[in-house]
N, C-alpha and C positions, 0 to 999 in steps of 0.2 A: 394590377396593385391597388392596395385598399389602405387609406391614410386618415389615420386621427388624429382632430386638428380638436379639444387640446383633453390628455388628462390632467387635472380627476374630472374636468366637465363631461366628459362622453361619453357614454356605457359603456362596461367590458365587451369588447369586439368577438371573446369566444372563439379564437383562431384554434386549430388543432394542434396540439406540441409545437407550441412556439419556441424556435432555438431566437435567442437575444442579444443582440450586439447592443450596446449600451456605452453613449460617449457624448460628446456636444461635435465631434467630426467636420471641424470645421477647415475646408478645401476639400474633402474628402480626397486627401494624400495618399500616397503608395501603402502605408501604413493601415488607415482605413480601409485599403481598397482590399486589403490582405484579411484583414477582419470579417469583411463582409464576404469575401470568398468562403470563409472557413463556416460561418453560418448558413451560407447556401449550401455548401456541402453536407454538413449537419444533418440541414433539416431534409432535405432529400432522402437523406439515410433512414429517417424515422416518418419518412412520406409527411413530414411537419408542414412549418409555416416559416420561413426567414422573416425576422423583424429585425429592425433598428429603431432603437427609441434614444431620442434625441431631446435636446433642452432648447426650450424659445421663449424669451430674451436669451441670447448668453450669459451666464451665472454671473460673471465678472461685470457685467449693464447693471445689475441688482445689485449685489452686492460690494462694489469697488467701481461706483460708472467714471469715478476722476483717474483713475490706473488702467481702466477696460482698454486691452487691446481693439485696434481695427480690424473687423473680420473679412477671411479671406472671402467668404460666400454667404449670399440672403440664404434665407432660409429657403426661397422658393430655388434657388440654384441647389440646394445639398437636395432637396428630393428630386427635382431633377435628377443630378449623377445617381443616388441610391436605384431611381427606376433605371436609367441605365446598365447599372451594376446587375439588375435584376434580382432587387430584393422583394418579394412577396408582400410586405407588408411597412409600413412607416409609421412610430407613434410619436408626436410631439407631447413634449412636458411642457406644461405653462408653467415657467419658473417664476416665483412671485415672492416678494418678501418673506409671506407666512411659510411657504415650502421651504425656501433656505433656513429653517429652524425646525424642521423635519431629523431628528436624529435616523442617522443610519439604518439603523434595524428597523424603524417606522417607514422608510419610504421602502425599503427591501420588500416588508409585508404589504403596505397599501398598495406601490404601484406595480410591485412584480406578481408579489404570490396573490392577492386577495385579487385584482384587477387584470394580469394577463396571464400567468398561472402556466409558469414556463416550466419548458421541458428541460434548456438549458439558458445559461446567461456568461456571456465573451464580455470582456473586455480587454482594453489595451493595459500594457505595463505598468503605465503608471495613475491610471485611473482613480480617483478620488470623488467620492459622494455625501450626500448629507451634511447635517451641520457642522460648521466649520471646517470641511471634510476632512471628516476621520472616520469614513466610511474606507476600508483597505480590501482587497482584494482577498485576504485573509479572513475578512468577516464575511464577506459575501460568499464567499467560500463554505466557511460554518454554520451561514445562516441556512444554505442550500442543503446541507448534507441532514439538515435540522426539516425542512419544509418540504423536501420533495423535488427538488432541482438541481442540476449539477451546473457547478460555475468551473469557467477556465478563462486561463487569458494567454495571447500573445506574445511573443517577446517582440523590444522593439525592431525596426527596419532599417537594416541599412543600406545607404547607396551611398557607395565610394567613399566608404567608410566613415558617413556621416551619417548620423539618427535624424531620420525624416519626422520631421513634426510642425504643427501649426507655426510655432514659434518662428526655427529656424526660418521656415517659409517666409514669413513678416520682414523678418531682417534682412532677406535677400533681397526683398522688394524692396524695402525702404532704400537699397544701395543701389536699386538699377538694376541689378542682376540677374534680369526677369529668366533667361535660357534657365539659369542654373536653378529657378524657383520652380520652373515648368518640369525639370526633371525630377524634383523631388515632390510634386502633386503628381506626376505619372501624365499632367496636359498641360498646357498652354493656362499663363494666369489670364483670366479673362472678367472682363467689365458686363454688365448689360445696361441698356438704359434707352431714351428716346433723342433722336434728334431736334435740335431748336433750332431757333433762328440768333445768329452770331450779327456780329457790326460788318460781316462782306470783306473786311481787309484781306482774306487768303484769297478770293475771289480776283482782288483788284493785281493782287501780287503774279496773278497767272496762274494760283493754286486751291479752287475751290474746296473750302474743308465743309466735316460734318460736324457741328457743332454739338457734344454730347453730353447731356444731363443723367447721372446715371444712377443706378439704384443702389451702388456699393459703397464701401465705406472708401477714406482717401489714404490709400500705404500706397500704391507706387512712386518711387521716386519721381520728383519735375527732370523732363530729359526728350529728349526725340527719342520713336523708339522705331522698331519696322513692325508691322501687326498686320492681321487678316482680320479681315471685318464681314460679319455675313448680316445680311440684308435679305428678309426672307430665310429663300433654301439655300441663295447665292453666297457664295464667297467671294471677298474681294484683297489684293494685295493691297496692302495701304501702310503711311506713314502715320504717325501720328504724335502728337505735341502735346505733353502733359507740365501742368504750369501757370505762370503768370505772361509770359509773353511780353519778354525785357525790354524789347524793341518799337514793340507797338502798342501793348496792353496798356491796362488801366491799374495794372495791380491786381486784377480779379483771376480768380484759378481757373482753370480754362482745362477741356480735354478735346482737344479738334484733330479730327483725320481727315486727311487725305486720301482718295481713293486712286491709288496708280492707273487704272485702266479707264480711267476718263470722266466726265462728273455723270453723276446721280444725281437728282432729286430726291434727297432724301427729306424733308421737313416732316415731322409728325412722325418718322419711321420709328418701329423697334429696331436696333441692333444690336448685335454682341462683339466686341473689343477682344483679340487675343494678341497677346503680349510675347512677341517672339523674342528678340533681342533690340540690345540696346544699341544706338545710333551715337549721340551723343549727348550732353551736357546743354541745360540752357545757354542762350549766349546774349550779350544786349550788342548788335551792331551799328556801324556810324552813320548808315545811311540803307534806304529801301532796295538799293540796288545791292548792296552785298549780302542783304538779308535774303531777297530772292536769291542771288547765285548759291548761297548757302542751302537754299532748302532744296534750291535742283540739284546740288550734289547728294543731300539727302534722300532724295528720290531715288538718284545712281545707287547709292551705295545699297539702300534696300531690293532694289531690282536686282544687280549681284547677290545678295546674301540670297532671294528667294531661288536663283537660278543654283546655286550652288547645293541648296539642300530640299529634301522630302518636308511637304508639308501634310 
């Protein structure tokens, strides 16, 4: 896998017959996966190179930072997902205020025709590009016909009558509906981060927790979840609290995970946390004994869930 970080700073890669998927690809959900599979098939027919061209930072963070949505993935997670999907190469376009002012025609000429020389460019049905998002698929196809590349798009992907989109997935996660979000993603929603020291209250209650300092945006609803935690190459069933710990917390936002298979010394470890199912909302309990009993119930509920479902 070849990775170019960043256009326009890096030299042209000179790949053979690039077949390009162009987009933001936040979450690399089922729709994105279908687009990637299409460029892989087409590149194989050309004996060419399947290429994903994406943007960093996410354009709304440059254009409308006060209204930019939280992201489902970091750039590194996105690259990992494309690598796992079998893409030959990734190009990251450094999205700057200056680049945001490029007219659509100039973006196509500079980033695609002159720099990448694609055989084909594929986009999703609603992808827009260039200054004020004025670039449409029709324009892309017209330029392609003139400049020697083919432009194609895929239609929206449906899952159980719903259009799969990053926006819908964000809404589901914000409501705690992580299982439904995972169905649209095609994988469990996950976050990565480092285990840091907390205040030790979980251990005092008999349920030691790993406190996660995450690289991901805050997006999933506060509450208690059945989760899977990867430490190194091993996966562990777990229960995770997201929020402010109303009974014992000081108002700070925390992500705390209790591994169901016993205590592990995880301080300083990098872990991946996958959200499987919502268990309950955060609650304030009248005593520590009541809280402890409810945590035990949460663990039993998670164990019962894991026994019923393949993971």
